[in-house]
N, C-alpha and C positions, 0 to 999 in steps of 0.2 A: 428485519434480520431473521435468519434461520440458524438455530443452534444445532450443531451436529457433534455427537460423541465419537471419539476414536479411541479404541481400547488396544492395549499392547500386552504381550506376555513375554516373559524371559524364561528360556529353557536351557538345560545343559547344552554345551556346544554341540551343534548339529552336524558340523562338517569341519574339515581341516582347512587351514588357510585363513586369510584376512579379507576375503572378498565379500562384498555385499551382493545380494541377489534380489531381483524383482521378479515375482512369480505371477503368471497369469492364472487366475482362478476360473472355475467353470461358470461363475455368475458374471463374467466379464470384468470383474474388479481385479486389481493387482494387490498382492501382499508382498512385503519385503522381509528379508532375513538379513540381519546385520550382526557381525561379531561384536560382542560386548566384553567387558572386562571379566577377569577371573574365570575364563573358560565357559562363557555363556553366550547365548544367541538371543538377540531381540527380534521378536516377530510382531508385525503389525500391518495394517491397522484396520479396524472396523469402521463402519460409517453409518451411525444410527441417529435418527432424529432425537433431540433431547429437549425436555422441558423441566424447569425447576432451577434450583440453585446450582450453578456450575461447580462449586466447591464440593458438592455431594456426589459428583460423578464417580462411578466405579465400574470396572469391567465385570460384566455379568457372566454367569456360567455358559449361557448360549453363545456369547461372543468368544469365550475361551475355546469352546468346542469348534466354533467356526474357523478360528485361526489354526487350530490343530488339523482339521480336515484339509484346509487349504495347503499347508506345507506338506502334508502326507502324500499329496499327489505327486510330489517330487522327491521324497526321501526314500532311501532304501530301507531304513529302519524307522518305522512310524513312531510318532509321539502321541501321548494321551494327556488329557487335562490333569491327570494325577502327576505328570512329570513337571508341571509348571512350578517354577521357583518363586515367581513374583508376577503379579498382574497390576496394571494401573490404567487409568483413563484420563483423557483430557477433553475439553469442550472448546470448540472454536466457532466463531460467528461466520456465516456465509451470507452473501447477498441473495435475498429471497426474490427470485425472478418469477415466482408463481408456479414453478414446476411441481407436479404432484409427487414425484420420486426424488427424494433428497440426494440420491446418488448421482442424479443427472445435473444437479446444480453446480455451476462452475466453482472450482476450487481456487481459481485465480482471484486476485483482488479487483475491486471495482472502485474507481475514483469518481467523485462528483465535486465539481467546483461551483460554489455559489458566490457570485460577484455582482450583487445588485448595485445599481448606480449609486455612487457616493459612499459605498462601503468597501472595506478591505476584503479581498477574496478569502473564502474559507473552503478548505479541501476536506471532504469527508471520505474516510477510507472504510470500505466494507470488505470483509473477508481477508484473505492473505494469511501468512503465517510467519513466524519469527525467522525461519531459515531463508526467507527471501526479503528480509528487511532492507538490505542495502539497495537492491534493485527497486523496491517499493519507494524508498526515500528519494532515489534519483528521479523516478517518475513524478512523484509529488512535487519536487522542486521544478521539474520541467513544466508542469501544469501552472505553477504559480508564476514562473519567470517568463513564460511564453509571451504574454502580452507586453510585458516590460521590455524584453529584448527586441521584439519585433518593432516596437515604436522607436526605441533608442537607436537601433541600427538603421532604421529608415531615415531618421532625422539627422544622424551624426556619422554614419558610415564607420570608417576606420578609427574615428575618435570615440567610439562608443565606450571603450574601456576606460577612458579618462572621465567620461560622464558618470559611469557607474561607480568608479573608484573602488572602495573596499566593500561595497554592497549594502551600506547603510543608506537606504533610499528615502527614509523619512515618510512624510504623509503622502498618501495617494490621493490626488485630486480628481482622478477620473481619466478615461481615454489613454491609460498607460503613462500618464504624466505624473511624476513623483517630485517631491520637494527638492531632492538632490539635483534633478535635471533643471528645475527652475532656477536654483542657485547658480548652476553652471551657465545657463543662458544669460543671467544677469552679470556674472563676474567675468565670463570669458567671451561672450558675444555681445555684451553691452545692451542687452534688452532693457527697455525702459517701461516699467509698469506692466500690468496684466495684459494690456493690448500688445505690447512688444513680445511677450512670451507666447500668448495664445494665438495670435494672428500673423505676426511677422516672422518670428524665429521658428515657430511651429504652426501647424493648423489644428492643434488639439482642440481649440475652441469649437470647431465644427462638430465634434463628437461629445461635447459636454452639455450638461443642463445649465440653465442660468445660475442655479445654486452652486454648482461646481466652479463655474467661472468666478463667482463672487468669492469663493474660498481661496482661489489663487490670488485674487487682489488683496484679500485680507492677510494672507500669508506674506505677501511682499511688504506689507506695512508693519510687520512685527519687527 
């Protein structure tokens, strides 16, 4: 992971209206101006590699001067660091892809799914930010559900919703086969034993290890 500090400054209101602006700076970065409460304007942000305790992050004098210079390229009345009412900084983790320039590292989130045979899948989230949490959550669920949905729809078609029910899938045996689907096959399709589930009602056994097939048999005996 790569830690990056982003600093912000709050200035007296810089313009009339409630519009937010994104400004292209001369270093190819963008800086925003957003109306804030009580007649102020929020300006941000910088992009500085950070080491140390995130709670100790603070906006430096250099960053404040940088932000003032950036907005002054567009303002009729320039501002100076002395005009700043408040400064603050935050630290966010980015996915370290080995780039030497932190400003070139993607600001988007990166998802990695680890789903070793016989284990429940684990999704690791690198990067991202709170303002995109909803979209991130949707993509995480899509990654987790993809294998389940593909297998269920292939095996059950339009009855897939009945198989999935309320989403409580139970134990994952492997190959996208969950405890709930096993129960459905036994209760609704009269599958008998592990052989009936793995080979006759589905072909999940083809993609399972011997240990996984044994777990299905053990689960049916409970």
